[in-house]
N, CA, C and O atoms as CSV, one atom per row, in Angstrom:
chain,resi,resn,atom,element,x,y,z
A,1,UNK,N,N,17.367,24.483,-22.237
A,1,UNK,CA,C,17.155,23.736,-21.407
A,1,UNK,C,C,16.445,22.094,-21.323
A,1,UNK,O,O,15.478,21.727,-21.990
A,2,UNK,N,N,16.985,21.501,-20.618
A,2,UNK,CA,C,16.808,20.315,-20.730
A,2,UNK,C,C,14.825,20.410,-20.033
A,2,UNK,O,O,14.057,20.956,-19.241
A,3,UNK,N,N,15.036,18.960,-21.580
A,3,UNK,CA,C,13.457,19.078,-21.106
A,3,UNK,C,C,12.697,18.757,-19.841
A,3,UNK,O,O,11.717,19.459,-19.588
A,4,UNK,N,N,13.005,17.852,-19.074
A,4,UNK,CA,C,12.532,17.550,-17.645
A,4,UNK,C,C,13.276,18.699,-16.687
A,4,UNK,O,O,13.370,18.270,-15.537
A,5,UNK,N,N,13.786,19.932,-16.829
A,5,UNK,CA,C,14.418,20.914,-16.239
A,5,UNK,C,C,13.222,22.228,-15.954
A,5,UNK,O,O,12.811,22.826,-14.959
A,6,UNK,N,N,12.927,22.274,-17.575
A,6,UNK,CA,C,11.970,22.754,-17.659
A,6,UNK,C,C,10.428,22.441,-17.497
A,6,UNK,O,O,9.592,23.335,-17.365
A,7,UNK,N,N,10.234,21.567,-17.512
A,7,UNK,CA,C,8.580,20.946,-16.738
A,7,UNK,C,C,8.532,20.968,-15.816
A,7,UNK,O,O,7.472,21.044,-15.195
A,8,UNK,N,N,10.118,20.891,-15.101
A,8,UNK,CA,C,9.795,20.893,-13.180
A,8,UNK,C,C,10.047,22.639,-12.827
A,8,UNK,O,O,10.050,23.196,-11.729
A,9,UNK,N,N,10.221,23.135,-14.005
A,9,UNK,CA,C,9.831,24.948,-13.424
A,9,UNK,C,C,8.778,24.775,-13.756
A,9,UNK,O,O,8.113,24.954,-12.736
A,10,UNK,N,N,8.024,24.492,-14.673
A,10,UNK,CA,C,6.486,24.510,-15.272
A,10,UNK,C,C,5.621,23.987,-13.927
A,10,UNK,O,O,4.557,24.459,-13.526
A,11,UNK,N,N,6.216,23.124,-13.478
A,11,UNK,CA,C,5.209,22.584,-12.518
A,11,UNK,C,C,5.601,23.123,-11.133
A,11,UNK,O,O,4.605,23.611,-10.597
A,12,UNK,N,N,6.262,23.175,-10.670
A,12,UNK,CA,C,7.288,24.160,-9.424
A,12,UNK,C,C,7.396,25.425,-9.402
A,12,UNK,O,O,8.257,25.718,-8.573
A,13,UNK,N,N,6.970,26.315,-9.881
A,13,UNK,CA,C,7.808,27.384,-9.935
A,13,UNK,C,C,8.858,28.022,-9.040
A,13,UNK,O,O,9.914,28.538,-9.405
A,14,UNK,N,N,8.148,27.833,-7.191
A,14,UNK,CA,C,8.469,28.542,-6.465
A,14,UNK,C,C,9.965,27.495,-5.967
A,14,UNK,O,O,10.672,28.044,-5.122
A,15,UNK,N,N,10.342,26.366,-6.347
A,15,UNK,CA,C,11.151,25.933,-6.487
A,15,UNK,C,C,12.680,25.987,-7.851
A,15,UNK,O,O,13.632,25.239,-8.075
A,16,UNK,N,N,12.265,27.064,-8.356
A,16,UNK,CA,C,12.978,27.194,-9.508
A,16,UNK,C,C,14.468,27.213,-9.097
A,16,UNK,O,O,15.173,26.291,-9.506
A,17,UNK,N,N,15.029,28.208,-8.301
A,17,UNK,CA,C,16.437,28.095,-8.052
A,17,UNK,C,C,17.001,26.787,-8.052
A,17,UNK,O,O,17.977,26.562,-8.767
A,18,UNK,N,N,16.409,25.726,-7.200
A,18,UNK,CA,C,16.904,24.369,-6.471
A,18,UNK,C,C,16.801,23.576,-7.751
A,18,UNK,O,O,17.709,22.746,-7.800
A,19,UNK,N,N,15.824,23.538,-9.045
A,19,UNK,CA,C,15.598,23.060,-10.537
A,19,UNK,C,C,17.000,22.731,-11.176
A,19,UNK,O,O,17.642,21.715,-11.445
A,20,UNK,N,N,17.213,24.602,-11.327
A,20,UNK,CA,C,17.786,25.074,-12.427
A,20,UNK,C,C,19.154,24.694,-11.846
A,20,UNK,O,O,19.935,24.283,-12.704
A,21,UNK,N,N,19.712,24.740,-10.377
A,21,UNK,CA,C,20.782,24.230,-9.882
A,21,UNK,C,C,21.392,22.781,-10.056
A,21,UNK,O,O,22.462,22.316,-10.448
A,22,UNK,N,N,20.063,22.238,-9.523
A,22,UNK,CA,C,20.503,20.138,-9.549
A,22,UNK,C,C,20.862,19.870,-11.190
A,22,UNK,O,O,20.270,20.225,-12.210
A,23,UNK,N,N,22.360,18.917,-10.932
A,23,UNK,CA,C,22.788,18.847,-11.716
A,23,UNK,C,C,22.356,17.833,-12.617
A,23,UNK,O,O,22.637,17.711,-13.809
A,24,UNK,N,N,21.617,17.104,-11.874
A,24,UNK,CA,C,21.309,16.126,-13.267
A,24,UNK,C,C,19.768,15.822,-11.955
A,24,UNK,O,O,19.636,16.032,-10.749
A,25,UNK,N,N,18.734,15.154,-13.216
A,25,UNK,CA,C,17.305,14.806,-13.016
A,25,UNK,C,C,17.460,14.086,-11.602
A,25,UNK,O,O,16.424,14.064,-10.939
A,26,UNK,N,N,18.530,13.523,-11.061
A,26,UNK,CA,C,18.777,12.548,-9.959
A,26,UNK,C,C,18.392,13.332,-8.693
A,26,UNK,O,O,17.569,13.267,-7.780
A,27,UNK,N,N,19.783,14.393,-9.259
A,27,UNK,CA,C,19.915,15.422,-8.097
A,27,UNK,C,C,18.660,15.911,-7.892
A,27,UNK,O,O,18.279,15.957,-6.723
A,28,UNK,N,N,17.747,16.380,-8.965
A,28,UNK,CA,C,16.695,17.397,-8.603
A,28,UNK,C,C,15.774,15.815,-7.521
A,28,UNK,O,O,15.618,15.704,-6.305
A,29,UNK,N,N,15.596,15.400,-8.028
A,29,UNK,CA,C,14.896,14.263,-7.261
A,29,UNK,C,C,15.049,14.170,-5.629
A,29,UNK,O,O,14.175,14.111,-4.765
A,30,UNK,N,N,16.634,14.180,-5.512
A,30,UNK,CA,C,17.069,14.378,-4.028
A,30,UNK,C,C,16.585,16.150,-4.141
A,30,UNK,O,O,15.985,16.386,-5.190
A,31,UNK,N,N,16.647,16.554,-3.833
A,31,UNK,CA,C,15.975,18.429,-3.589
A,31,UNK,C,C,14.481,18.174,-3.561
A,31,UNK,O,O,13.767,18.700,-2.707
A,32,UNK,N,N,14.023,17.382,-4.480
A,32,UNK,CA,C,12.398,17.840,-4.551
A,32,UNK,C,C,11.642,16.949,-3.488
A,32,UNK,O,O,10.572,17.168,-2.920
A,33,UNK,N,N,12.841,15.472,-3.346
A,33,UNK,CA,C,12.000,14.253,-1.960
A,33,UNK,C,C,11.989,15.065,-1.044
A,33,UNK,O,O,10.853,15.179,-0.584
A,34,UNK,N,N,13.134,16.037,-0.287
A,34,UNK,CA,C,13.429,17.315,0.334
A,34,UNK,C,C,12.117,17.629,0.756
A,34,UNK,O,O,11.432,17.302,1.726
A,35,UNK,N,N,11.927,18.455,-0.373
A,35,UNK,CA,C,10.865,19.112,-0.230
A,35,UNK,C,C,9.252,18.933,-0.174
A,35,UNK,O,O,8.315,19.689,0.081
A,36,UNK,N,N,9.375,17.636,-0.516
A,36,UNK,CA,C,7.999,16.654,-0.761
A,36,UNK,C,C,8.017,16.447,0.306
A,36,UNK,O,O,6.860,16.276,0.688
A,37,UNK,N,N,9.167,16.289,1.597
A,37,UNK,CA,C,8.559,15.088,2.768
A,37,UNK,C,C,8.213,16.563,3.636
A,37,UNK,O,O,7.156,16.409,4.249
A,38,UNK,N,N,8.499,17.228,3.743
A,38,UNK,CA,C,8.520,19.148,4.457
A,38,UNK,C,C,7.394,19.610,4.411
A,38,UNK,O,O,6.727,20.141,5.298
A,39,UNK,N,N,7.019,19.276,2.657
A,39,UNK,CA,C,5.322,19.607,2.617
A,39,UNK,C,C,4.567,19.072,3.288
A,39,UNK,O,O,3.461,19.509,3.605
A,40,UNK,N,N,5.243,17.626,3.738
A,40,UNK,CA,C,4.034,16.693,4.561
A,40,UNK,C,C,3.563,17.373,6.242
A,40,UNK,O,O,2.476,17.248,6.807
A,41,UNK,N,N,4.767,18.072,6.717
A,41,UNK,CA,C,4.876,18.516,8.001
A,41,UNK,C,C,3.652,19.788,8.347
A,41,UNK,O,O,3.129,20.475,7.469
A,42,UNK,N,N,3.406,19.877,9.596
A,42,UNK,CA,C,2.478,21.094,9.336
A,42,UNK,C,C,2.868,22.553,9.558
A,42,UNK,O,O,3.486,22.839,10.583
A,43,UNK,N,N,2.662,23.165,8.980
A,43,UNK,CA,C,0.930,23.340,7.919
A,43,UNK,C,C,1.489,22.619,6.589
A,43,UNK,O,O,2.498,23.038,6.022
A,44,UNK,N,N,0.773,21.526,6.144
A,44,UNK,CA,C,0.613,20.996,5.077
A,44,UNK,C,C,0.427,21.806,3.800
A,44,UNK,O,O,-0.444,22.664,3.655
A,45,UNK,N,N,1.655,21.322,2.561
A,45,UNK,CA,C,1.211,22.413,1.601
A,45,UNK,C,C,0.491,21.074,0.414
A,45,UNK,O,O,1.194,20.495,-0.414
A,46,UNK,N,N,-0.688,20.868,0.562
A,46,UNK,CA,C,-1.031,20.408,-0.642
A,46,UNK,C,C,-0.787,21.011,-1.687
A,46,UNK,O,O,-0.842,20.278,-2.675
A,47,UNK,N,N,-0.526,22.095,-1.895
A,47,UNK,CA,C,-0.577,22.530,-3.610
A,47,UNK,C,C,1.397,22.005,-4.066
A,47,UNK,O,O,1.809,21.913,-5.223
A,48,UNK,N,N,2.016,21.822,-3.148
A,48,UNK,CA,C,3.431,21.652,-3.375
A,48,UNK,C,C,3.234,19.958,-3.515
A,48,UNK,O,O,3.581,19.334,-4.518
A,49,UNK,N,N,2.678,19.411,-2.445
A,49,UNK,CA,C,2.721,17.877,-2.490
A,49,UNK,C,C,2.075,17.729,-3.767
A,49,UNK,O,O,2.788,17.100,-4.550
A,50,UNK,N,N,0.734,18.169,-4.350
A,50,UNK,CA,C,0.186,17.916,-5.738
A,50,UNK,C,C,1.342,18.348,-6.612
A,50,UNK,O,O,1.621,17.472,-7.431
A,51,UNK,N,N,1.955,19.221,-6.677
A,51,UNK,CA,C,2.238,19.401,-7.818
A,51,UNK,C,C,4.025,18.973,-7.652
A,51,UNK,O,O,4.770,19.433,-8.517
A,52,UNK,N,N,4.732,17.961,-6.357
A,52,UNK,CA,C,5.818,16.834,-7.225
A,52,UNK,C,C,5.350,15.889,-7.390
A,52,UNK,O,O,6.003,15.220,-8.191
A,53,UNK,N,N,4.223,15.264,-6.930
A,53,UNK,CA,C,3.088,14.251,-7.534
A,53,UNK,C,C,3.312,13.985,-8.533
A,53,UNK,O,O,3.994,13.025,-8.890
A,54,UNK,N,N,2.382,15.389,-9.724
A,54,UNK,CA,C,2.447,15.804,-10.774
A,54,UNK,C,C,4.005,15.398,-11.645
A,54,UNK,O,O,4.026,14.834,-12.739
A,55,UNK,N,N,5.031,15.759,-11.000
A,55,UNK,CA,C,6.428,16.079,-11.846
A,55,UNK,C,C,6.729,14.537,-11.918
A,55,UNK,O,O,7.208,14.071,-12.951
A,56,UNK,N,N,6.502,13.881,-11.022
A,56,UNK,CA,C,7.045,12.644,-11.032
A,56,UNK,C,C,6.003,11.541,-12.283
A,56,UNK,O,O,6.513,10.928,-13.221
A,57,UNK,N,N,4.523,11.546,-11.947
A,57,UNK,CA,C,4.088,10.923,-13.221
A,57,UNK,C,C,4.171,11.933,-14.453
A,57,UNK,O,O,3.291,11.772,-15.300
A,58,UNK,N,N,5.099,12.953,-14.681
A,58,UNK,CA,C,5.185,13.489,-15.893
A,58,UNK,C,C,6.604,12.920,-15.984
A,58,UNK,O,O,6.654,12.160,-16.952
A,59,UNK,N,N,7.482,12.980,-15.504
A,59,UNK,CA,C,8.882,11.981,-15.173
A,59,UNK,C,C,8.234,10.791,-16.102
A,59,UNK,O,O,8.190,10.794,-17.332
A,60,UNK,N,N,7.804,9.903,-15.331
A,60,UNK,CA,C,7.727,8.565,-15.463
A,60,UNK,C,C,6.606,8.362,-17.016
A,60,UNK,O,O,6.902,7.679,-17.996
A,61,UNK,N,N,5.708,8.928,-16.888
A,61,UNK,CA,C,4.972,9.007,-18.601
A,61,UNK,C,C,5.955,9.518,-19.629
A,61,UNK,O,O,5.904,8.963,-20.727
A,62,UNK,N,N,6.545,10.159,-19.515
A,62,UNK,CA,C,7.581,11.313,-20.751
A,62,UNK,C,C,8.997,10.235,-20.571
A,62,UNK,O,O,9.715,10.099,-21.561
A,63,UNK,N,N,9.276,9.650,-19.553
A,63,UNK,CA,C,10.647,8.946,-19.378
A,63,UNK,C,C,11.477,8.844,-21.279
A,63,UNK,O,O,10.791,8.690,-22.289
A,64,UNK,N,N,12.520,8.938,-21.279
A,64,UNK,CA,C,13.527,8.932,-22.266
A,64,UNK,C,C,14.840,8.152,-21.900
A,64,UNK,O,O,15.397,7.773,-20.870
A,65,UNK,N,N,15.041,8.104,-23.135
A,65,UNK,CA,C,16.258,7.051,-22.980
A,65,UNK,C,C,17.450,8.039,-24.201
A,65,UNK,O,O,16.998,8.821,-25.038
A,66,UNK,N,N,18.501,7.843,-24.078
A,66,UNK,CA,C,19.430,8.637,-25.111
A,66,UNK,C,C,19.620,8.210,-26.450
A,66,UNK,O,O,19.138,7.085,-26.320
A,67,UNK,N,N,19.986,8.272,-27.718
A,67,UNK,CA,C,20.303,7.790,-28.449
A,67,UNK,C,C,20.389,5.995,-28.523
A,67,UNK,O,O,20.693,5.196,-27.636
A,68,UNK,N,N,20.144,5.854,-29.404
A,68,UNK,CA,C,20.362,3.909,-29.386
A,68,UNK,C,C,19.522,3.602,-28.563
A,68,UNK,O,O,18.994,2.534,-28.874
A,69,UNK,N,N,19.158,4.002,-27.701
A,69,UNK,CA,C,18.278,3.065,-26.064
A,69,UNK,C,C,19.336,3.338,-24.962
A,69,UNK,O,O,18.886,3.499,-23.828
A,70,UNK,N,N,20.550,3.405,-25.120
A,70,UNK,CA,C,21.561,4.013,-24.288
A,70,UNK,C,C,20.458,4.696,-23.338
A,70,UNK,O,O,19.559,5.407,-23.787
A,71,UNK,N,N,20.677,4.312,-21.558
A,71,UNK,CA,C,20.234,4.534,-20.650
A,71,UNK,C,C,21.407,6.531,-20.322
A,71,UNK,O,O,22.632,6.653,-20.307
A,72,UNK,N,N,20.779,7.183,-20.210
A,72,UNK,CA,C,21.521,8.794,-20.181
A,72,UNK,C,C,21.089,9.263,-18.586
A,72,UNK,O,O,20.583,8.397,-17.873
A,73,UNK,N,N,21.250,10.337,-18.157
A,73,UNK,CA,C,20.964,11.202,-17.279
A,73,UNK,C,C,19.451,11.643,-17.686
A,73,UNK,O,O,18.671,12.100,-16.850
A,74,UNK,N,N,19.076,11.437,-19.220
A,74,UNK,CA,C,17.716,11.736,-19.486
A,74,UNK,C,C,16.656,10.740,-19.118
A,74,UNK,O,O,15.465,11.027,-19.236
A,75,UNK,N,N,17.065,9.577,-18.676
A,75,UNK,CA,C,15.910,8.554,-18.485
A,75,UNK,C,C,15.568,8.683,-17.575
A,75,UNK,O,O,16.002,8.080,-16.594
A,76,UNK,N,N,14.398,9.760,-17.558
A,76,UNK,CA,C,13.337,10.537,-16.601
A,76,UNK,C,C,12.565,9.306,-15.474
A,76,UNK,O,O,12.585,9.346,-14.244
A,77,UNK,N,N,11.998,8.394,-16.245
A,77,UNK,CA,C,11.356,7.492,-15.715
A,77,UNK,C,C,12.098,6.562,-14.706
A,77,UNK,O,O,11.609,6.411,-13.586
A,78,UNK,N,N,13.010,6.067,-14.978
A,78,UNK,CA,C,14.170,5.181,-14.090
A,78,UNK,C,C,14.770,6.126,-12.704
A,78,UNK,O,O,15.077,5.744,-11.575
A,79,UNK,N,N,14.784,7.357,-13.256
A,79,UNK,CA,C,15.592,8.262,-12.461
A,79,UNK,C,C,14.380,8.546,-11.225
A,79,UNK,O,O,14.536,8.675,-10.011
A,80,UNK,N,N,13.375,8.577,-11.890
A,80,UNK,CA,C,12.090,9.074,-10.960
A,80,UNK,C,C,11.952,8.312,-9.960
A,80,UNK,O,O,12.046,8.814,-8.840
A,81,UNK,N,N,11.647,6.636,-10.133
A,81,UNK,CA,C,11.594,5.990,-9.782
A,81,UNK,C,C,12.701,5.642,-8.135
A,81,UNK,O,O,12.652,5.720,-6.907
A,82,UNK,N,N,13.431,5.317,-9.055
A,82,UNK,CA,C,14.226,5.827,-7.542
A,82,UNK,C,C,14.569,5.922,-7.136
A,82,UNK,O,O,15.140,5.264,-6.268
A,83,UNK,N,N,14.491,7.194,-7.532
A,83,UNK,CA,C,14.639,8.881,-6.592
A,83,UNK,C,C,13.589,9.069,-5.714
A,83,UNK,O,O,13.650,8.928,-4.493
A,84,UNK,N,N,12.825,9.324,-6.231
A,84,UNK,CA,C,10.976,9.527,-5.384
A,84,UNK,C,C,10.151,8.275,-5.244
A,84,UNK,O,O,10.086,7.986,-4.049
A,85,UNK,N,N,9.661,7.636,-5.809
A,85,UNK,CA,C,8.671,6.517,-5.827
A,85,UNK,C,C,9.293,5.529,-4.982
A,85,UNK,O,O,8.575,5.289,-4.011
A,86,UNK,N,N,10.424,4.834,-4.997
A,86,UNK,CA,C,10.778,3.815,-4.015
A,86,UNK,C,C,10.870,4.107,-2.589
A,86,UNK,O,O,10.911,3.354,-1.617
A,87,UNK,N,N,10.889,5.222,-2.679
A,87,UNK,CA,C,11.245,5.988,-1.260
A,87,UNK,C,C,9.966,6.571,-0.202
A,87,UNK,O,O,10.099,6.992,0.947
A,88,UNK,N,N,8.640,6.431,-1.049
A,88,UNK,CA,C,7.542,7.029,-0.130
A,88,UNK,C,C,6.966,5.534,1.043
A,88,UNK,O,O,6.202,5.784,1.975
A,89,UNK,N,N,7.357,4.405,0.844
A,89,UNK,CA,C,6.672,3.884,2.047
A,89,UNK,C,C,7.401,4.270,3.455
A,89,UNK,O,O,6.863,4.344,4.559
A,90,UNK,N,N,8.737,4.490,3.130
A,90,UNK,CA,C,9.555,5.168,4.386
A,90,UNK,C,C,9.157,6.215,5.007
A,90,UNK,O,O,9.446,6.494,6.171
A,91,UNK,N,N,8.303,7.011,4.086
A,91,UNK,CA,C,8.027,8.441,4.732
A,91,UNK,C,C,6.344,8.141,6.135
A,91,UNK,O,O,5.318,7.736,5.589
A,92,UNK,N,N,6.310,8.245,6.850
A,92,UNK,CA,C,5.491,7.668,7.254
A,92,UNK,C,C,4.270,8.737,7.569
A,92,UNK,O,O,3.163,8.229,7.744
A,93,UNK,N,N,4.371,10.093,7.650
A,93,UNK,CA,C,3.670,11.348,7.169
A,93,UNK,C,C,3.395,11.026,5.337
A,93,UNK,O,O,2.219,10.782,5.066
A,94,UNK,N,N,3.936,11.022,4.683
A,94,UNK,CA,C,3.747,10.534,3.109
A,94,UNK,C,C,2.654,9.502,3.278
A,94,UNK,O,O,1.552,9.864,2.867
A,95,UNK,N,N,2.739,8.219,3.830
A,95,UNK,CA,C,2.082,7.111,3.654
A,95,UNK,C,C,0.971,7.296,4.142
A,95,UNK,O,O,0.195,6.423,3.753
A,96,UNK,N,N,0.416,8.162,4.950
A,96,UNK,CA,C,-0.476,8.275,5.844
A,96,UNK,C,C,-1.557,9.293,4.800
A,96,UNK,O,O,-2.780,9.194,4.899
A,97,UNK,N,N,-0.816,10.361,3.707
A,97,UNK,CA,C,-1.786,10.595,2.526
A,97,UNK,C,C,-1.674,10.492,1.409
A,97,UNK,O,O,-2.387,10.984,0.535
A,98,UNK,N,N,-0.529,9.673,1.277
A,98,UNK,CA,C,-0.830,8.723,-0.585
A,98,UNK,C,C,-2.126,8.786,-1.310
A,98,UNK,O,O,-2.473,9.244,-2.399
A,99,UNK,N,N,-2.780,8.108,-0.237
A,99,UNK,CA,C,-4.760,7.965,-0.795
A,99,UNK,C,C,-4.841,8.671,-1.670
A,99,UNK,O,O,-4.784,8.327,-2.850
A,100,UNK,N,N,-5.057,10.297,-1.070
A,100,UNK,CA,C,-5.631,11.555,-1.638
A,100,UNK,C,C,-4.819,11.808,-2.990
A,100,UNK,O,O,-5.202,12.395,-4.002
A,101,UNK,N,N,-3.354,11.087,-2.672
A,101,UNK,CA,C,-2.652,12.193,-4.255
A,101,UNK,C,C,-2.340,10.980,-5.027
A,101,UNK,O,O,-2.016,11.253,-6.183
A,102,UNK,N,N,-2.336,9.297,-4.651
A,102,UNK,CA,C,-2.530,8.694,-5.925
A,102,UNK,C,C,-3.413,7.362,-5.723
A,102,UNK,O,O,-3.470,6.482,-4.864
A,103,UNK,N,N,-4.322,7.753,-7.385
A,103,UNK,CA,C,-4.964,6.976,-7.434
A,103,UNK,C,C,-5.092,5.262,-7.151
A,103,UNK,O,O,-3.988,4.741,-6.994
A,104,UNK,N,N,-6.052,4.487,-7.079
A,104,UNK,CA,C,-5.824,2.822,-6.649
A,104,UNK,C,C,-4.563,2.337,-8.048
A,104,UNK,O,O,-3.349,2.140,-7.998
A,105,UNK,N,N,-5.516,2.287,-9.143
A,105,UNK,CA,C,-4.145,2.236,-10.041
A,105,UNK,C,C,-2.920,2.139,-10.060
A,105,UNK,O,O,-2.256,1.142,-10.343
A,106,UNK,N,N,-2.412,3.611,-9.630
A,106,UNK,CA,C,-1.533,4.103,-9.437
A,106,UNK,C,C,-0.664,3.252,-8.377
A,106,UNK,O,O,0.351,2.659,-8.743
A,107,UNK,N,N,-1.154,3.224,-6.942
A,107,UNK,CA,C,-0.473,2.285,-6.321
A,107,UNK,C,C,-0.179,1.290,-6.145
A,107,UNK,O,O,0.680,0.863,-5.373
A,108,UNK,N,N,-1.348,0.362,-7.353
A,108,UNK,CA,C,-1.181,-0.604,-7.688
A,108,UNK,C,C,0.024,-0.935,-8.627
A,108,UNK,O,O,0.779,-1.897,-8.489
A,109,UNK,N,N,0.080,-0.014,-9.574
A,109,UNK,CA,C,1.077,-0.256,-10.305
A,109,UNK,C,C,2.391,0.348,-9.948
A,109,UNK,O,O,3.123,0.513,-10.924
A,110,UNK,N,N,2.773,0.641,-9.043
A,110,UNK,CA,C,4.026,0.965,-8.047
A,110,UNK,C,C,4.296,0.424,-7.271
A,110,UNK,O,O,5.292,0.782,-6.642
A,111,UNK,N,N,3.477,-0.891,-6.819
A,111,UNK,CA,C,3.693,-2.252,-6.392
A,111,UNK,C,C,4.864,-2.491,-5.816
A,111,UNK,O,O,5.470,-2.334,-4.756
A,112,UNK,N,N,4.963,-2.898,-6.815
A,112,UNK,CA,C,6.511,-2.989,-6.951
A,112,UNK,C,C,8.037,-2.513,-6.726
A,112,UNK,O,O,9.047,-3.076,-6.306
A,113,UNK,N,N,7.800,-1.473,-7.104
A,113,UNK,CA,C,8.458,-0.409,-6.465
A,113,UNK,C,C,8.532,-0.192,-5.041
A,113,UNK,O,O,9.590,-0.256,-4.416
A,114,UNK,N,N,7.621,0.018,-4.626
A,114,UNK,CA,C,7.606,-0.167,-2.907
A,114,UNK,C,C,8.408,-1.121,-2.139
A,114,UNK,O,O,8.998,-0.765,-1.119
A,115,UNK,N,N,8.458,-2.459,-2.640
A,115,UNK,CA,C,9.056,-2.862,-2.133
A,115,UNK,C,C,10.209,-3.309,-1.953
A,115,UNK,O,O,10.681,-4.315,-1.423
A,116,UNK,N,N,10.829,-1.904,-2.767
A,116,UNK,CA,C,12.140,-1.809,-2.604
A,116,UNK,C,C,13.119,-1.657,-1.118
A,116,UNK,O,O,14.218,-2.042,-0.717
A,117,UNK,N,N,12.417,-1.166,-0.813
A,117,UNK,CA,C,12.896,-1.111,0.785
A,117,UNK,C,C,12.445,-1.860,2.181
A,117,UNK,O,O,13.066,-2.031,3.230
A,118,UNK,N,N,11.009,-2.269,1.741
A,118,UNK,CA,C,9.783,-3.098,2.601
A,118,UNK,C,C,10.123,-4.638,2.730
A,118,UNK,O,O,9.987,-5.297,1.699
A,119,UNK,N,N,10.490,-5.199,3.712
A,119,UNK,CA,C,9.946,-6.647,3.359
A,119,UNK,C,C,9.499,-7.208,2.934
A,119,UNK,O,O,9.388,-6.590,1.875
A,120,UNK,N,N,8.914,-8.250,2.761
A,120,UNK,CA,C,7.501,-9.192,2.354
A,120,UNK,C,C,6.297,-9.015,2.869
A,120,UNK,O,O,5.377,-8.988,2.051
A,121,UNK,N,N,5.956,-8.850,4.316
A,121,UNK,CA,C,5.075,-8.795,4.963
A,121,UNK,C,C,5.040,-7.384,5.476
A,121,UNK,O,O,4.080,-6.877,6.055
A,122,UNK,N,N,6.047,-6.871,5.236
A,122,UNK,CA,C,6.214,-5.142,5.570
A,122,UNK,C,C,5.476,-4.290,4.681
A,122,UNK,O,O,4.996,-3.227,5.076
A,123,UNK,N,N,5.286,-4.961,2.757
A,123,UNK,CA,C,4.983,-4.636,1.783
A,123,UNK,C,C,3.244,-4.860,1.661
A,123,UNK,O,O,2.386,-4.047,1.315
A,124,UNK,N,N,3.134,-6.039,2.014
A,124,UNK,CA,C,1.990,-6.286,1.918
A,124,UNK,C,C,0.764,-5.534,2.918
A,124,UNK,O,O,-0.365,-5.181,2.577
A,125,UNK,N,N,1.371,-5.439,4.152
A,125,UNK,CA,C,0.779,-4.618,5.005
A,125,UNK,C,C,0.640,-3.505,4.613
A,125,UNK,O,O,-0.391,-2.938,4.975
A,126,UNK,N,N,1.544,-2.797,3.782
A,126,UNK,CA,C,1.328,-1.183,3.657
A,126,UNK,C,C,0.407,-1.118,1.920
A,126,UNK,O,O,-0.427,-0.213,1.880
A,127,UNK,N,N,0.496,-1.755,0.943
A,127,UNK,CA,C,-0.540,-2.027,0.212
A,127,UNK,C,C,-1.598,-1.968,0.692
A,127,UNK,O,O,-2.402,-1.090,0.377
A,128,UNK,N,N,-1.871,-2.998,1.666
A,128,UNK,CA,C,-3.700,-3.136,2.401
A,128,UNK,C,C,-3.738,-1.310,2.993
A,128,UNK,O,O,-4.537,-0.436,2.655
A,129,UNK,N,N,-2.629,-1.219,3.908
A,129,UNK,CA,C,-3.463,0.298,4.075
A,129,UNK,C,C,-3.506,0.964,3.825
A,129,UNK,O,O,-4.222,1.785,4.400
A,130,UNK,N,N,-2.601,1.368,2.434
A,130,UNK,CA,C,-3.089,2.345,1.484
A,130,UNK,C,C,-4.267,2.454,0.414
A,130,UNK,O,O,-4.857,3.498,0.136
A,131,UNK,N,N,-4.533,1.055,-0.201
A,131,UNK,CA,C,-5.799,0.885,-0.394
A,131,UNK,C,C,-6.856,0.988,0.351
A,131,UNK,O,O,-7.864,1.517,-0.120
A,132,UNK,N,N,-6.843,0.682,1.179
A,132,UNK,CA,C,-8.078,0.736,2.370
A,132,UNK,C,C,-7.976,1.767,2.638
A,132,UNK,O,O,-8.861,2.292,1.962
A,133,UNK,N,N,-7.291,2.871,3.424
A,133,UNK,CA,C,-7.399,4.095,3.210
A,133,UNK,C,C,-7.661,5.123,2.140
A,133,UNK,O,O,-8.140,6.226,2.403
A,134,UNK,N,N,-7.181,4.548,0.363
A,134,UNK,CA,C,-7.761,5.032,-0.388
A,134,UNK,C,C,-9.366,4.481,-1.258
A,134,UNK,O,O,-9.922,4.762,-2.320
A,135,UNK,N,N,-9.637,3.583,-0.107
A,135,UNK,CA,C,-10.997,3.377,-0.562
A,135,UNK,C,C,-12.098,3.863,0.361
A,135,UNK,O,O,-13.282,3.878,0.022
A,136,UNK,N,N,-11.632,4.277,1.597
A,136,UNK,CA,C,-12.651,4.473,2.423
A,136,UNK,C,C,-12.873,6.561,1.742
A,136,UNK,O,O,-13.918,7.208,1.685
A,137,UNK,N,N,-11.706,6.924,1.433
A,137,UNK,CA,C,-11.585,8.490,1.075
A,137,UNK,C,C,-12.151,8.595,-0.118
A,137,UNK,O,O,-12.873,9.572,-0.315
A,138,UNK,N,N,-11.957,7.652,-1.135
A,138,UNK,CA,C,-13.255,7.921,-2.202
A,138,UNK,C,C,-14.449,7.817,-1.717
A,138,UNK,O,O,-15.309,8.644,-2.022
A,139,UNK,N,N,-14.684,6.866,-0.946
A,139,UNK,CA,C,-16.231,6.810,-0.390
A,139,UNK,C,C,-16.751,8.090,0.214
A,139,UNK,O,O,-17.949,8.370,0.190
A,140,UNK,N,N,-15.914,8.795,0.708
A,140,UNK,CA,C,-16.192,9.929,1.505
A,140,UNK,C,C,-15.954,11.095,0.127
A,140,UNK,O,O,-16.940,11.814,-0.028
A,141,UNK,N,N,-15.403,11.221,-0.345
A,141,UNK,CA,C,-15.501,11.862,-1.324
A,141,UNK,C,C,-17.265,12.207,-1.934
A,141,UNK,O,O,-17.977,13.208,-1.857
A,142,UNK,N,N,-17.513,10.551,-2.659
A,142,UNK,CA,C,-18.238,10.323,-3.365
A,142,UNK,C,C,-19.811,10.957,-2.036
A,142,UNK,O,O,-20.768,11.575,-2.502
A,143,UNK,N,N,-19.743,10.709,-0.884
A,143,UNK,CA,C,-20.687,11.451,-0.006
A,143,UNK,C,C,-21.353,12.568,-0.131
A,143,UNK,O,O,-22.546,12.872,-0.133
A,144,UNK,N,N,-19.859,13.402,-0.288
A,144,UNK,CA,C,-20.104,14.460,-0.105
A,144,UNK,C,C,-20.486,15.308,-1.693
A,144,UNK,O,O,-21.126,16.359,-1.734
A,145,UNK,N,N,-20.092,14.789,-2.579
A,145,UNK,CA,C,-20.119,14.695,-3.729
A,145,UNK,C,C,-22.255,15.255,-4.110
A,145,UNK,O,O,-22.693,15.275,-5.261
């Protein structure tokens, strides 16, 4: 079993069937992205949201290329960015909660990726909105601690 598929099953056991049926990591991210958006609808499934973010983080960090540096289906990082992260700004329900699941550095680290579907002014507003929400959320969590 491919490394990405094994990790996805480990992180998302409830989606095992979909993971095993995915023909590629790109197809897997199509399925996971749909599940991710559904998890943001009422009743929200924070466990699934967190698990899909964890899968995406792992894929980007463990991103690998084939022999000789050739891009293959195993180029997890690129495929995860294209099929998952680029689309996050397009989902209003996702945007309203991103600050709870992504750290400030992570948001800023993907800033260029988030530009893909946005005009420059939309991108600027998106980043400002998410970072402001992250700052407010961080302060409120610190008060609770």
